N, C-alpha and C positions, 0 to 999 in steps of 0.2 A: 492534448496528446498533437503528437507533431505527423506530420501528413504523411500518409503512406500511398506508395505508388499500387493502381490497380491491380497488377500483380498481386503484390502482398498483400492486399485487402481480401482478396478471392482465397488466397491459401489460408489465411487467419480464419475467414468466415467457415470454410471447410472442415479445419483441422476444429472448431468449435463444433460443429454438428456431429462430427464423429465421436468426439470426446463426449460431447452430452449425450448421446443415447448409447455408449458405449461405456459408461460408468468410469470414465478416465477423467481427471482434474483439468478443469480450464485453468486455474495460476493454479501454481507450484511457487511455492516461497523459499529460494536458496538461502538459509541464514547461516554464511560464511565463516561467523564469527560472533560469538556472545560478547566478544569487549565493546566495551564502547567507551567514548572518551565526554562524553553527558552524564548528567546524574537527575533526571527528568522524572519529575515530583509524580508522575503517574506509571512510571516504570520500575520493575523489579530490578532490570539491568541497571550496569554501571561499573566504571572502571576497568581495568585488563585483569585479563586471566592468563594465569600462568601455567604452561604446559597442556592447553588446550589440544585436544587430538585433531587436526584439519586435515580434512579430504585434499588431495591435490586438486587442478585444474580440470585435468583428463577425468578424473574420479567424477566430477562433476557434470563435465560434459556427457558423459556415459547414462549421467541419471537422469539428464536432459531429452535424452535421446531414448531411453527407456520408458518417462513418462509422458514425453511426447504433450507438453501444454501449450496453451494458446498463450499465456502469459508466462515469465518468467522472470521472478520478481527478486532480485539480489538485495538483502537486508541483514539483519545482526539482531543486536547490537550495532556496531557502527560499519558497515561494508568497506569503507576508503582506508579504513586501519589496514588491511589485508595487501601487502606488499607486491601480491602478485594476482591483483582484482583484475585488471587489465588481461592477463592470460585466462581468468575464468570467465568472464564474457566471451573471450573469442573463443573458447570453447565450447561454448553454449551456441553462438551466435550461428545464422544459419541464410546465409545470402538470397532474398526474394522469398523466405520461408518463416514458417512460426520456431520459434517463437519469438513475441514481441517483447524487449528486455527493457525492464524497468529496474532501476537502482534506488533503493528507499535510504535517505540519509539525510542527517541532521546538518549536512553542508559545511561544519565547521572547515573541514577538510579540501572543500571544494570551490576551487577558484577556475576561473575563465580558463586558462590554460588545462586543468585537470578536466573542466567540462568539456573543449574540445578534443582532446586526448581521447576521452572514453566515449564519446559519441562516434569518432573513427574508427574505435575499437566493435562497435555494434549494440551499442544503446541507442534503444528508442526514446528513452524519457526519465528525468531526474523525480522522483517524487519526495520535494524536500519539505521537511515536516515545519508547520507556522500557526502556532497557537494563538498568539496574540497579535495585534497589528502594531506594534511598538516595543521599546525594551523592554516589557515586563514578559517576552518572549525567553529574553536571556535568562531571567529569574528562573522562569518555570522549567526551562533545557538543563540550567546548571553550566552555562558557559557565554561568560563576558563576552561583548560584542558582537552577537550572533548574527541577532536582528538586522542590523547593519550591514553585518558582512552579506546575507541573502540579499539586501535593497541592492547592493551595489551591483553583485554577482547577475541579478536579474536586469539592473538597468545596463550594464555593461553589453545586453544581448539585445536590448529593447533595439525593433526595428526590425531584429533578422524575421525571417518568413516561417523557417524550419525549426522553431524553436522547442525543446524536448523539457519543458520545466510544470510542473504541476504541484503547485503549495498542496499539502496536505495539514489540514488540521482536525486533531483527536477534539471533540466535543464533549464538555462537562460542563458541570455547575458553575464552575467560576469564569466561565467564558464565553456562554452560547450567545449572553448580550453585545459580543462584537465581531459575530460572525459577518454583519453586513459589512463594519467596516474592513473585516478582512476579504472580503469580495472585492470590494472598492481599491482596497490598494492592490491586489493581484492584476484589475483592471489596469492600475496606471503602471505597473511595471510589465502589461502584457504578457502574462501569464496565466496559466488556469489553475482553479481551487478544485478541491475533491474535499469531502467532508467523511469521516470514520467517528463512531462512538467509543467515550470511555469504556471501560472494564474494570470491573474491581478484582478480576481474578489475578490481574498482575499485582498489585499491592495490598487486597485486602481493604481498602480504604471506597467506603462507601458511600463516605459524604461527598464525592465529587460526583455521584450520579444525581440526574435532575429531579429533584423530590415533585411528589404530584400536585403541589400548590402553585409551581411554578410552572405547569406545562402549557397551560393557556400563552405564557410570554415567549415558550420556548417555540410554540406552535405559530404565534405572530410573528417571530421573527422568519421561519419557515417561508413563511407568505411573501416577506421580505425579498429571501433568496431565490424565491420561484420567480418572483418577477424581475428580478436584476439578471435570471440566467437568460430570461427573456428578451430583454433587452440588450442583452451584451455578448451571450453565447460562449462564457468563460467560464460556467461551472461547469465542472464534469456530474456530478451527483444529481440522479434523475431523481422524478416525484416519486417512484417505487420505492427509494431507498432513503430518502426524506421520510415519508410515511410512516417506515418500519423503523427508524432514527427515533421518531417519537412514539411510537409503541413499544419499544425496547425501553425506555426511560419509563414509559407507565407501569410497565408488568415487571420493570427492572429483571428483564430475559427475553428472550427470544427463542422460539421452540423449533423442533427439525434443522437443528443443526447438520449439514451434509462434509462434516471435516473427514478428509479420507476419500471422498467420492470426488466433490468439484472441485476442492482444495485440499494443499496440504502442504508441509513443511519437510525442504531436505536439511538436518543439521549440518552442524560445522564437520562432524566426521562422517558427510554423506547417509548415514542412516536416514529411517524415513521417523517423522510424526506427524499425527493427525490436525496440528495447528502449533502455533507458535506460545499458546499457553499451555498446552497440555503436550510435555515434552516424553516421549517414548524411543525404543530403538528398534525399530521395526526394519527387516532385511527387504521387503519388497510389497508392493502393491497389494496385491492378495493377502498376505497377511494383515497387513494395516486395516483392510476392507471388513477382513472374515473377525479379529478379536476385537478391533475397536468399534469401529463405525457400525456396524452390525448392530451392537449394543450403546451407542450412544445417547444418551440424553440430557447432554450438558444443552444448558440454556442461556449461559452468562457473559455473553459478548455477542455485537453486532460489529462486528470491525468490518473495514471495507473489504477485506480481502474475502470475506465471507458476502457481505451485502451485495457484491457485485456477480460474485460465481454462481448465487440461489437463486437468480430469479429465472422466472418463467421464462422457457426459449421464445413467446413472441417479444417480452419485455428484452431480453438480452439484443433481440433482433434491431429491434427499435431504437434502444440506447446504443447499440455500437455505431450504427447509421449515423446516427446523429453526431456521435463523438466522433467519428471520420470525417 
């Protein structure tokens, strides 16, 4: 996480307290396009969508003001495919005030020049997908040369103090043994690392879930990750979330989802959905919470946006202070 001024830290903290007790979202994901230049093996998206109805930067800015999240995640699809991405960021950005702006990207279109341009526009952090510590990532994401491109970007920024890059790994059956190598790679590149769990809701492929007989191996890997974090402090994922990830794979689900309350999605046309896996077209937060959140019994994910939004208040405070 990039370093924040004391004024910004205070503003984000106050917004978090207000939203937590006021049943407003801590995190909103602005999924500004469902088009994507990748063909990820764990995702239902991929390819270009013709005639997609897209809201203007001004409309996204109005949604950001209306929902008032602590964190605004700009994602997709692949957000860098939108030519007006810089305008969208500037419409959401408020100097020294929330939200904290994160771009979630596969980084195929991200180079040092684009990185600096978007940081100048108001981006606090780039969440860059990385699922393997080598070229296996290229095959998993369907983009040749992607691993080296990410490596070159990180190394080009090596040594900078206020670097806003966090590698984001989706943990599944076929890569969990690589997690410590990913942590070592992030440390070598001087960037942070965050973990999220695979969900079968995207593709219906349950073979990516870690089976019960392999959970002891996952728990052993988690302990190595915790030790690495204590030694180097480059891993964002907290003990609370790591424990929840193990339980998600153990039960193949996680109860008490708070989609629409703690987190939600703004669709490409600026309508609202409870999450990126259950797409709806609600016009406002009150309608979403009344018609979906009040009756939600879905247990099928424990993605990072959910895991980090649903922490108890004392865990949220402790983890955010550590991250800052």
